N, C-alpha and C positions, 0 to 999 in steps of 0.2 A: 828280369828288371829287378833294381834296386825299386820297391815297392815302397817308399812311405805314406802310412797313413794315418792321419789325425781324426781319429772320432770322435772329439769333440777335446772344451779348454780351450787352453792357451794360444798360441800359433805352436807350428813349430817349421824352423827354417832350415826344412832341406834343399840342399844343392839341385834336389829334382826338378823335373820341367813338371809346375803345379797341371792338375786336371782340373778344367773347370767349366766343361761337357758334360751331363750327364748321359750321352747318347757315347760319349770315349767311356764314363764308368762302365757303361755295360759293355762295352765292346773289350774291354782289358780283365771286364768277369770271364771272360770266356777262359778256362784253365789251359787250351791250346796255345791260344793268340797270347796268354799271360807270360808262358814259359818260352813260347818263342820269341819274345820282349826279354826275359832272363836270358836266354843264349844271346843277344843279340850285344845286349849289354857287355857279360860277361867274356864274351868269346871275338867279340866285332865285326867286321863283314860277314857274310855268311850266305850261301847260296840258297835258294829250296832246297837241291838234293842235298844238303849239308844238313841242312836244319830235321830232314825227314830222317836221314840218318840217325840221327841224333837224340830226335824222340821217336824214334820208331813207329812212324805214322807215314802211309802213303806221299810222293811227292806231290802230287796233284793237291790233297789235303793241304802238304805246308804253304802250296801256291795259295791258295783259294785264301787261305786268312794271312796271307804277306798283304794282299791285294787289300782284302778290308785293315787290315793296320793304317795302310798307304792312306787307304780311303781318309781315315783318323787323321790324318799327320803324324803318323804313332812309326812308321818308319819308312824309308827311302830308299829308290837305290843310290849306288855307291859307285860311280863310271872309272873310276881310278883304279878300282882293284878289278872291274872286268877284264878277260882276257882279249874282248869283242864287243861290238856295236848289239851281238847277238845275246852277249852273258848279259845275264842279270844276278848281281850282285846286291845283299842290301844291307842297311844298317839303321839302328835306331837313329829317330831324329833331336833326342837328348840323351848326349851317351853317361847321365848319372840316371840315369832312371827317370821315375814319375814319381811327385808328390799331390797326393790325396787326401782331400779334407771335407770330409764327407758329410760336415756338418755344414760347411757353406752350399755344397753340393745340393745336398737337399731341402733350401731355401730355393733353389730354383724350379719349373714345370715339371714332372716327370722327374724332377730327384728321388722325392719320398722310394719311387716306382725303384732304381738305378741304385738307389743304397741299400734298397733290402736284398735286393739279388747278389750286388758286391759284396756284403757283409754273409752273407747264407754260400757264396763260394769261397770265401774268406776263411769263416769257419770253420767248413770242411776239410781245407787245405791242411789249415793250422793242425787239425785232430788224425789227418794223415801225417803232418811231416814229426809229431809225438809218436803215432807208433812204429812210425819209421828206427826213428831212433832210437827206441827200446827194443822194437822185436823186428826189425831188416836182419836182414845172413848179415855171419859175422866172416869178416873177410881183414886176416890180421895185415893187407897190402892199401884198407881204408880206417881212415881216420874218424872218429863218429865222438864227440862230445857232450852233452848235456850241462848248461852250466844254471847256478837257480840261486841266483843272491840276492841278499834284503839290505837299500840304502836308503837312511834315512834322508828325504828331502824335502826343499820347499818346493810350489810350483816351478818357480822359475827354474831352479837347480836341475830340476827333471828336466826341462826343455834344453838344459847346459850339459846334458850328460848325453842326450839323444843327438843335438847336435855334436858332440865330438864323437861317440860310437858310431857317426852314420859320417863322419869326416876319414876314419878308424878303415873303414867299409871303400869306401870311395877310394883312397890310395892304393892299397891291395887291387880293387877293381883296373886301374886303372896300370899297375908294375904288372899284372900279370894278364892283361887281353891279349889276345891274338898271338901267344905263344907256346909253338909245341905241341906235337901229341901226345907227350907221357901228360898232358895235365886232364883234370876233368873238371865238371862243374862243381863244386862243395855251395851247399845252401846255408847261409846263418842268417839265420830266423831267431827274430827278437820283439819279447814285447816287456814295456815299461810303462806300469799301473799302478795306482794302488794294489797294498794286498788284497787281494778279494774276500772281500765278510762272507761271501755265502761259503764257501768251502770253511771259514773256521765255525758258521753253524753248524756244515751238516756233520761234524766231524763231532757235535756235543753228545 
């Protein structure tokens, strides 16, 4: 899932489907459901068995989470991709992923609690991503890059940069969706924010 999360400040105009309901925020905070949405967004329509194989989980677990995602309108069946009426193939309802505006959701009933769960799980995931980038297995057949850049921006320019980067990833996602077994799912993880002052203070 291309999940664009706005934590506060100016609106971020991603192409993703906005999340307006704290219950949906809780649903996508679950790591397995988030991963399923990621695969469907990157690969296109998939069966529960295919998702289970990709994620390394039991097929009945994949089916359960797909039904939960369908209950919240995040995935739907793709009858055109099915072999027959009994063949259940799933696709995301938004091909561009989701946009999460936590500051807006936190104003709704139950939003504060849902946001806390989402923030905690997302932060843990961020730590795992960075740890894998620096300490994951070295494989000459796999590309790993870490980029850290500092740019002087106004708040408006920061929003423009975020939109441009999002458009690049959206174009690549569309270009490579559902093409061939030689591809694997790569993760693009980015953070755009003012340089953390707490880090500078810790270094003193």
